[in-house]
MDTraj code that builds the backbone (N, CA, C; nanometers):
import mdtraj as md
import numpy as np

residues = "MET GLN ASN VAL PHE ASP GLN GLN VAL TYR GLN THR VAL TYR TYR PRO ILE SER LEU THR VAL VAL GLU LYS SER ALA ASP ILE GLY ILE VAL LYS GLU GLN LEU SER ASP LEU GLU GLY GLU THR ILE ALA LYS ALA VAL ASP PHE ARG THR LYS LEU GLN LYS SER ASP VAL GLU SER PRO PRO HIS LEU TRP GLU GLY".split()
xyz = np.array([
    [12.5046, 9.9900, 17.8443],
    [12.4671, 9.8514, 17.8493],
    [12.5952, 9.7671, 17.8195],
    [12.6116, 9.6555, 17.9003],
    [12.7249, 9.5685, 17.8812],
    [12.6854, 9.4434, 17.8045],
    [12.7806, 9.3933, 17.7307],
    [12.7611, 9.2680, 17.6642],
    [12.8008, 9.1577, 17.7562],
    [12.7072, 9.0727, 17.8025],
    [12.7366, 8.9629, 17.8973],
    [12.7298, 8.8294, 17.8291],
    [12.7179, 8.8238, 17.7029],
    [12.7095, 8.6946, 17.6353],
    [12.8350, 8.6094, 17.6473],
    [12.9469, 8.6716, 17.6576],
    [13.0741, 8.5962, 17.6653],
    [13.1239, 8.5874, 17.8038],
    [13.0498, 8.6322, 17.9016],
    [13.0953, 8.6340, 18.0393],
    [13.0171, 8.5305, 18.1222],
    [13.0833, 8.4816, 18.2168],
    [13.0201, 8.3836, 18.3129],
    [12.9364, 8.4652, 18.4124],
    [12.8038, 8.4398, 18.4111],
    [12.7169, 8.5206, 18.4960],
    [12.6577, 8.4335, 18.6094],
    [12.6897, 8.3071, 18.6092],
    [12.6394, 8.2189, 18.7164],
    [12.7513, 8.1187, 18.7539],
    [12.7731, 8.1075, 18.8812],
    [12.8757, 8.0093, 18.9254],
    [12.8104, 7.9077, 19.0147],
    [12.8167, 7.7792, 18.9838],
    [12.7586, 7.6788, 19.0718],
    [12.8353, 7.6665, 19.1987],
    [12.7640, 7.6581, 19.3078],
    [12.8264, 7.6477, 19.4381],
    [12.7938, 7.5093, 19.4850],
    [12.8891, 7.4299, 19.5292],
    [12.8664, 7.2925, 19.5782],
    [12.8758, 7.2897, 19.7264],
    [12.7808, 7.2175, 19.7868],
    [12.7644, 7.1995, 19.9312],
    [12.8016, 7.0637, 19.9734],
    [12.9167, 7.0380, 20.0327],
    [12.9526, 6.9030, 20.0806],
    [12.8759, 6.8708, 20.2137],
    [12.8215, 6.7547, 20.2238],
    [12.7481, 6.7122, 20.3419],
    [12.8548, 6.6406, 20.4294],
    [12.9162, 6.7207, 20.5159],
    [13.0260, 6.6666, 20.6030],
    [12.9691, 6.6344, 20.7390],
    [13.0534, 6.5761, 20.8239],
    [13.0081, 6.5425, 20.9616],
    [12.9662, 6.6692, 21.0344],
    [13.0296, 6.7768, 21.0116],
    [12.9938, 6.9039, 21.0758],
    [12.8565, 6.9492, 21.0289],
    [12.8215, 6.9330, 20.9036],
    [12.6880, 6.9639, 20.8528],
    [12.5793, 6.8765, 20.9192],
    [12.6134, 6.7474, 20.9309],
    [12.5200, 6.6561, 20.9977],
    [12.4972, 6.6910, 21.1410],
    [12.6027, 6.7294, 21.2099],
    [12.5879, 6.7651, 21.3545],
    [12.5118, 6.8988, 21.3666],
    [12.5435, 6.9964, 21.2907],
    [12.4723, 7.1227, 21.2985],
    [12.3244, 7.1136, 21.2553],
    [12.2859, 7.0211, 21.1646],
    [12.1543, 7.0086, 21.1240],
    [12.0670, 6.9722, 21.2395],
    [12.1199, 6.8974, 21.3328],
    [12.0421, 6.8582, 21.4548],
    [11.9965, 6.9843, 21.5331],
    [12.0736, 7.0925, 21.5240],
    [12.0394, 7.2151, 21.5910],
    [11.9040, 7.2757, 21.5347],
    [11.8740, 7.2483, 21.4081],
    [11.7480, 7.3039, 21.3510],
    [11.6408, 7.2000, 21.3403],
    [11.6662, 7.0843, 21.3990],
    [11.5598, 6.9861, 21.4127],
    [11.5672, 6.8700, 21.3212],
    [11.6701, 6.8545, 21.2357],
    [11.6845, 6.7409, 21.1500],
    [11.7452, 6.6293, 21.2312],
    [11.6875, 6.5102, 21.2178],
    [11.7348, 6.3901, 21.2905],
    [11.8748, 6.3502, 21.2414],
    [11.9715, 6.3578, 21.3265],
    [12.1156, 6.3385, 21.2849],
    [12.1435, 6.2044, 21.2225],
    [12.0848, 6.0982, 21.2860],
    [12.1082, 5.9658, 21.2375],
    [12.0584, 5.9409, 21.0971],
    [11.9507, 6.0068, 21.0657],
    [11.8927, 5.9894, 20.9292],
    [11.9750, 6.0682, 20.8202],
    [12.0185, 6.1842, 20.8601],
    [12.0940, 6.2714, 20.7680],
    [12.2303, 6.2098, 20.7425],
    [12.2854, 6.1267, 20.8344],
    [12.4133, 6.0763, 20.8144],
    [12.4231, 5.9805, 20.6902],
    [12.3084, 5.9373, 20.6394],
    [12.3074, 5.8596, 20.5142],
    [12.3596, 5.9457, 20.3998],
    [12.3380, 6.0753, 20.4098],
    [12.3833, 6.1696, 20.2957],
    [12.5280, 6.2111, 20.3187],
    [12.5881, 6.1796, 20.4306],
    [12.7224, 6.2273, 20.4631],
    [12.8231, 6.1791, 20.3492],
    [12.9056, 6.2694, 20.3068],
    [13.0044, 6.2455, 20.2047],
    [12.9582, 6.2830, 20.0690],
    [12.8305, 6.3161, 20.0505],
    [12.7785, 6.3590, 19.9191],
    [12.8063, 6.5091, 19.9061],
    [12.8121, 6.5520, 19.7802],
    [12.8199, 6.6948, 19.7460],
    [12.7044, 6.7316, 19.6639],
    [12.6361, 6.8349, 19.7051],
    [12.5053, 6.8733, 19.6379],
    [12.5284, 7.0137, 19.5873],
    [12.4805, 7.0336, 19.4638],
    [12.5018, 7.1610, 19.3929],
    [12.4041, 7.2686, 19.4193],
    [12.2796, 7.2373, 19.4594],
    [12.1829, 7.3432, 19.4792],
    [12.0976, 7.3110, 19.6038],
    [12.0463, 7.4109, 19.6665],
    [11.9547, 7.3976, 19.7774],
    [11.8327, 7.3123, 19.7426],
    [11.7813, 7.3349, 19.6195],
    [11.6660, 7.2594, 19.5750],
    [11.6980, 7.1056, 19.5714],
    [11.8200, 7.0707, 19.5290],
    [11.8563, 6.9365, 19.5214],
    [11.8716, 6.8746, 19.6633],
    [11.9220, 6.9570, 19.7554],
    [11.9412, 6.9057, 19.8910],
    [11.7969, 6.8846, 19.9539],
    [11.7098, 6.9768, 19.9339],
    [11.5692, 6.9559, 19.9819],
    [11.5054, 6.8315, 19.9223],
    [11.5285, 6.8119, 19.7929],
    [11.4687, 6.6931, 19.7275],
    [11.5269, 6.5666, 19.7918],
    [11.6578, 6.5659, 19.8137],
    [11.7172, 6.4499, 19.8695],
    [11.6719, 6.4222, 20.0135],
    [11.6496, 6.5246, 20.0885],
    [11.5970, 6.5121, 20.2223],
    [11.4538, 6.4464, 20.2268],
    [11.3736, 6.4989, 20.1299],
    [11.2384, 6.4511, 20.1139],
    [11.2298, 6.3069, 20.0758],
    [11.3183, 6.2697, 19.9800],
    [11.3251, 6.1287, 19.9329],
    [11.3757, 6.0349, 20.0312],
    [11.4621, 6.0842, 20.1230],
    [11.5232, 5.9927, 20.2190],
    [11.4427, 5.9775, 20.3432],
    [11.3221, 6.0406, 20.3477],
    [11.2318, 6.0307, 20.4627],
    [11.2981, 6.0835, 20.5828],
    [11.3834, 6.1871, 20.5752],
    [11.4421, 6.2475, 20.6922],
    [11.3341, 6.3224, 20.7696],
    [11.3240, 6.2957, 20.8998],
    [11.2346, 6.3790, 20.9825],
    [11.2837, 6.5130, 21.0006],
    [11.2108, 6.6090, 20.9591],
    [11.2558, 6.7494, 20.9718],
    [11.1361, 6.8404, 21.0039],
    [11.1634, 6.9463, 21.0629],
    [11.0580, 7.0412, 21.1074],
    [10.9908, 7.0963, 20.9773],
    [10.8601, 7.1257, 20.9832],
    [10.7845, 7.1767, 20.8692],
    [10.8401, 7.3091, 20.8128],
    [10.8981, 7.3936, 20.8985],
    [10.9468, 7.5277, 20.8493],
    [11.0579, 7.5091, 20.7460],
    [11.1201, 7.3930, 20.7425],
    [11.2249, 7.3660, 20.6441],
    [11.1784, 7.3734, 20.5034],
    [11.0534, 7.3438, 20.4809],
    [10.9946, 7.3312, 20.3452],
    [10.9155, 7.4566, 20.3006],
    [10.9106, 7.5538, 20.3954],
    [10.8362, 7.6749, 20.3497],
    [10.9270, 7.7670, 20.2762],
    [10.8644, 7.8454, 20.1839],
    [10.9298, 7.9436, 20.1080],
    [11.0162, 7.8901, 19.9997],
])
top = md.Topology()
chain = top.add_chain()
for i, resn in enumerate(residues, 1):
    res = top.add_residue(resn, chain, resSeq=i)
    for name in ("N", "CA", "C"):
        top.add_atom(name, md.element.get_by_symbol(name[0]), res)
traj = md.Trajectory(xyz[None], top)
């Protein structure tokens, strides 16, 4: 058994919402013009991204909210 109390066991990954992300999101059904409001933001978790999308009334396909 290892002692993990003094070790970093989780590293936060940040996701920048760049122009590329906005353009690629259109491929999965997110309306590009609405997502561009989030362009330039950096989001730390997928849950936070989903929450921002829901709050910004971005039109997106229902499968995005499953699972």
